C-alpha positions as CSV (number, residue, x, y, z in Angstrom):
1,M,-0.5,-0.2,0.0
2,K,1.2,3.1,-1.1
3,F,0.8,6.5,1.2
4,S,-0.8,8.3,-1.9
5,E,-3.6,5.3,-1.7
6,I,-3.9,6.4,2.4
7,K,-3.9,10.1,2.1
8,D,-7.5,10.2,0.4
9,L,-9.2,8.5,3.1
10,T,-11.0,9.9,6.1
11,L,-10.2,9.2,9.5
12,V,-13.1,6.2,10.0
13,E,-11.9,4.6,6.8
14,L,-8.1,4.7,7.8
15,A,-9.8,3.4,11.6
16,A,-11.3,0.7,9.8
17,K,-8.4,0.1,7.5
18,S,-5.8,-0.1,11.0
19,R,-8.0,-2.7,11.9
20,D,-8.2,-4.8,9.4
21,L,-4.3,-4.8,8.9
22,R,-3.8,-5.6,12.6
23,Q,-6.0,-8.7,12.4
24,E,-4.6,-9.7,9.2
25,M,-0.6,-9.1,11.2
26,F,-2.3,-11.1,14.1
27,Q,-3.5,-13.9,11.6
28,L,0.0,-14.2,9.8
29,R,1.8,-14.7,13.5
30,L,-0.4,-17.4,14.1
31,Q,0.3,-19.1,11.1
32,Q,4.1,-17.9,12.0
33,A,3.9,-19.7,15.4
34,S,2.6,-23.1,13.8
35,A,5.4,-22.7,11.3
36,Q,2.8,-22.6,8.5
37,L,3.5,-19.1,7.0
38,E,4.2,-18.8,3.4
39,K,5.3,-15.3,2.7
40,P,7.5,-14.0,5.7
41,A,7.8,-10.9,4.2
42,R,4.2,-10.2,4.0
43,L,4.7,-9.2,8.1
44,H,7.3,-7.0,7.0
45,T,5.3,-5.0,4.7
46,L,2.2,-5.4,6.7
47,R,3.9,-3.5,9.6
48,K,5.2,-0.5,7.4
49,D,1.4,-0.4,6.2
50,I,0.2,0.0,9.7
51,A,3.0,2.4,10.5
52,R,1.6,4.7,7.4
53,V,-1.8,4.5,8.2
54,E,-1.5,5.4,12.0
55,T,1.1,8.5,10.9
56,R,-1.9,9.7,8.8
57,M,-4.4,9.3,11.1
58,S,-2.0,11.5,13.7
59,A,-1.7,14.1,11.3
60,L,-5.5,13.9,10.5
61,R,-6.3,14.2,14.0
62,N,-3.2,17.2,14.9
63,Q,-4.6,19.0,12.0
64,A,-8.6,18.9,13.3
65,V,-6.9,20.3,16.9
66,T,-4.7,22.9,15.6
67,P,-5.9,24.9,12.6
68,Q,-3.4,26.5,11.0
69,A,-2.6,30.0,12.3
70,P,-2.0,32.9,9.5
71,L,2.0,33.7,8.9
72,P,3.2,37.0,10.7
73,A,3.7,40.0,8.0
74,A,7.3,40.5,7.4
75,K,8.5,43.9,8.4
């Protein structure tokens, strides 16, 4: 998943995406524990995707809390 796919999602959609990714990560960890995991690299990519989603969610929350102040005029 690329950041360009994430940037257009709303906060609610991002929360759902994060939940889905975390659920998939849990399932893959169970497979890894029972030696049934076929693509171990998927764990790495999922971890990165979760970080991207959480970063975007944090940015949206910060943007909603602190609106941008106008820049001071140059003297």
